Structures are given as C-alpha cells and as structure tokens.
C-alpha positions in Angstrom: -58.7 -31.5 36.9 -60.6 -31.9 33.6 -59.7 -35.1 31.7 -58.5 -34.0 28.2 -60.4 -35.9 25.5 -58.9 -36.7 22.1 -60.5 -35.5 18.9 -61.5 -39.1 18.1 -63.2 -39.3 21.5 -65.1 -36.0 20.9 -66.2 -37.3 17.5 -67.5 -40.6 18.9 -69.3 -38.8 21.8 -70.9 -36.3 19.4 -72.1 -39.1 17.1 -73.4 -41.2 20.0 -75.6 -38.2 20.8 -76.7 -38.0 17.2 -75.4 -34.4 16.9 -74.0 -32.9 13.7 -70.9 -30.7 13.8 -73.2 -27.8 13.1 -75.5 -28.6 16.0 -72.5 -28.9 18.3 -71.2 -25.6 17.0 -74.5 -24.0 17.9 -74.5 -25.5 21.4 -70.8 -24.8 22.2 -70.2 -21.4 20.5 -67.2 -23.0 18.7 -67.0 -22.6 14.9 -67.9 -25.7 13.0 -64.6 -25.6 11.1 -62.7 -25.7 14.4 -64.8 -28.7 15.6 -64.0 -30.5 12.4 -60.3 -29.8 12.9 -60.4 -30.9 16.5 -62.2 -34.2 15.7 -59.6 -35.0 13.0 -56.8 -33.9 15.3 -55.6 -31.5 12.7 -55.2 -28.8 15.4 -54.2 -28.7 19.0 -57.0 -26.7 20.5 -56.8 -24.3 23.4 -58.1 -25.6 26.7 -60.9 -23.0 26.6 -62.1 -24.4 23.2 -62.1 -28.0 24.5 -63.9 -26.9 27.7 -66.7 -25.3 25.6 -67.1 -28.4 23.5 -67.0 -30.8 26.4 -69.4 -28.7 28.4 -71.9 -28.5 25.4 -71.7 -32.3 25.0 -72.2 -32.9 28.7 -75.1 -30.5 28.9 -76.8 -32.1 25.9 -76.2 -35.6 27.3 -77.4 -34.9 30.8 -79.4 -31.6 30.9 -80.8 -32.4 34.4 -77.3 -32.3 35.9 -75.4 -29.3 37.2 -72.3 -28.8 35.1 -70.6 -25.5 35.8 -70.6 -23.0 38.6 -73.0 -20.9 36.6 -75.6 -23.5 37.6 -75.1 -23.0 41.3 -73.7 -19.5 41.9 -75.5 -16.8 43.7 -76.0 -13.9 41.3 -77.4 -11.3 43.5 -74.1 -10.5 45.2 -73.9 -7.9 47.8 -70.5 -6.1 47.7 -68.5 -3.7 49.8 -66.2 -0.8 48.8 -62.9 0.2 50.4 -64.5 3.2 52.2 -67.0 1.1 53.9 -66.7 0.4 57.7 -66.3 -2.9 59.4 -69.7 -2.2 60.9 -71.2 -2.0 57.4 -69.9 -5.4 56.6 -71.2 -6.8 59.9 -74.7 -5.3 59.3 -74.9 -6.7 55.7 -73.7 -10.1 56.8 -76.3 -10.3 59.7 -79.2 -8.7 57.8 -78.7 -10.7 54.6 -77.6 -14.0 56.3 -74.4 -13.7 54.2 -71.0 -15.1 55.1 -68.9 -13.6 52.3 -68.8 -10.1 50.9 -66.6 -9.2 47.9 -64.8 -5.9 48.0 -64.9 -4.0 44.7 -63.6 -0.8 43.3 -65.9 1.9 41.9 -65.0 0.5 38.5 -66.1 -3.0 39.5 -62.6 -4.5 39.9 -62.3 -7.2 42.6 -60.1 -6.0 45.4 -60.7 -8.6 48.0 -63.2 -10.4 50.2 -64.5 -10.0 53.7 -65.7 -13.2 55.5 -67.1 -13.9 58.9 -63.7 -15.5 59.7 -61.7 -12.5 58.6 -63.8 -10.1 60.7 -63.4 -12.4 63.8 -59.7 -13.2 63.2 -58.4 -9.7 62.4 -60.4 -8.1 65.1 -60.6 -4.6 63.7 -62.8 -2.1 65.5 -66.3 -1.7 64.1 -65.5 1.8 63.0 -62.4 0.7 61.2 -62.3 0.3 57.4 -62.9 -2.8 55.4 -59.3 -2.9 54.2 -58.3 -3.8 57.7 -60.2 -7.1 57.7 -60.4 -8.0 54.0 -58.5 -10.9 52.4 -56.6 -9.3 49.4 -56.2 -12.6 47.5 -59.7 -14.0 47.1 -60.2 -17.1 44.9 -61.5 -15.8 41.6 -62.7 -18.2 38.9 -64.3 -18.1 35.5 -68.0 -18.8 35.2 -67.2 -21.9 33.0 -65.4 -23.7 35.9 -66.9 -27.2 36.3 -68.7 -28.1 39.5 -66.2 -30.8 40.1 -63.3 -28.3 39.9 -65.2 -25.9 42.2 -65.7 -28.7 44.7 -61.9 -29.3 44.8 -61.2 -25.5 45.2 -63.8 -25.1 48.0 -61.8 -27.6 50.1 -59.1 -24.9 50.4 -61.2 -21.7 50.5 -64.6 -20.7 51.8 -65.9 -19.0 48.7 -65.2 -18.5 45.0 -65.8 -15.1 43.3 -67.1 -15.9 39.8 -66.2 -13.7 36.9 -67.2 -13.5 33.2 -65.0 -11.4 31.0 -63.3 -10.0 34.2 -66.6 -8.8 35.7 -68.0 -10.1 39.0 -71.1 -12.1 38.1 -71.5 -14.4 41.1 -70.3 -16.1 44.2 -70.2 -19.7 45.3 -69.7 -20.8 48.9 -69.3 -24.2 50.4 -72.9 -24.0 51.5 -74.1 -23.3 47.9 -72.3 -26.5 46.8 -73.7 -28.5 49.7 -77.2 -27.2 48.8 -76.7 -28.2 45.2 -75.7 -31.7 46.4 -78.9 -31.9 48.4 -81.2 -30.6 45.7 -79.9 -32.1 42.4 -77.3 -34.4 41.0 -74.1 -32.8 40.2 -72.3 -33.5 36.9 
C-alpha cells in the first residue's frame, strides 16, 4: 500500500530536489494550481492525483529505478478470443514461450485469461473452446500501479493484465518481476 504523504512532505520533497511547482506540474501532469493547494493542504486531493505527484518526484529523484509496472510490463501481448480453441492457446503458449494469454472481445474488452495452469487443471479437450479453460476474473490493474504494489499482488496471482484508460496495454508475470529484480534496482 502506498504511504500517503502530507502536503508539507510533498513541498519539502519538491524543494529538496530543487523543482519549482511549474516543473513538478510538467513532470506529473497535475495542474500547478492543484499542486499549490496540495502543498498548503487547502484541498484533500484524490489518490490518483497524489500518485501522479509522488511518481513524478520519485522518477526525478531516482531516474535509474523502476517505479511503475509500465517500466516492466510486456507490451507485445498475444491475446485470444472466445471462439479460439484450446489447441490455439496451447500452440501460442508453446511457440511464443508464453505462460499467460488474455482473452479479449472483438471490441478489446478483457474477458478473462488462460494460463498454463488453467489448461492443465480444467483439462478441456484440445478441440474445446477457450471459455472452458479461461479464468473469468483476471487481475486487472492500471499502468500507474507501483512495482511494490505489483509485487504484493503477484504473490496471490500469476499475472497482472495492465490497462490504460480501460484498454489492455500490457501484461506482467511473476517472471517479468523476477527478471526486473535481476537486471535493475526496483523503486
């Protein structure tokens, strides 16, 4: 869970980095007037606003670190459709060395996920349809989720489907996170 900083803490942090409110506004995408109100504690900001400000400060302070799942997600995501067969899923997994395949509608809405585990556990015939083996409640997160929060989530699930404005933009598996740990420091 993200620690919620006070407005005074944000102001001290910004000043320690020698950033102006205008510069922080440019980095975070939050209006300068809102940043001023947050710092003086004149408003109680939404969590999404605080997340943008904290992420911008963190990235500026430690640009070499991985901060959000955008930094580690796979963006070239292979997907399945409801009409696909279990054999199609197996072929894509084996040929692409992929363990998780999102199932999406023709409009791009996330319907579920097929994993190696779901194929093995549910034991549908290869000619059966994807809906027989897919998990209908995949873990779906926003692209701004912190790596630390993703780490906690991936203890419970094998993969996170990553969305931005309700569109699938990526996928993060446990192995992606382990690989990020191996290659770079995680923020």
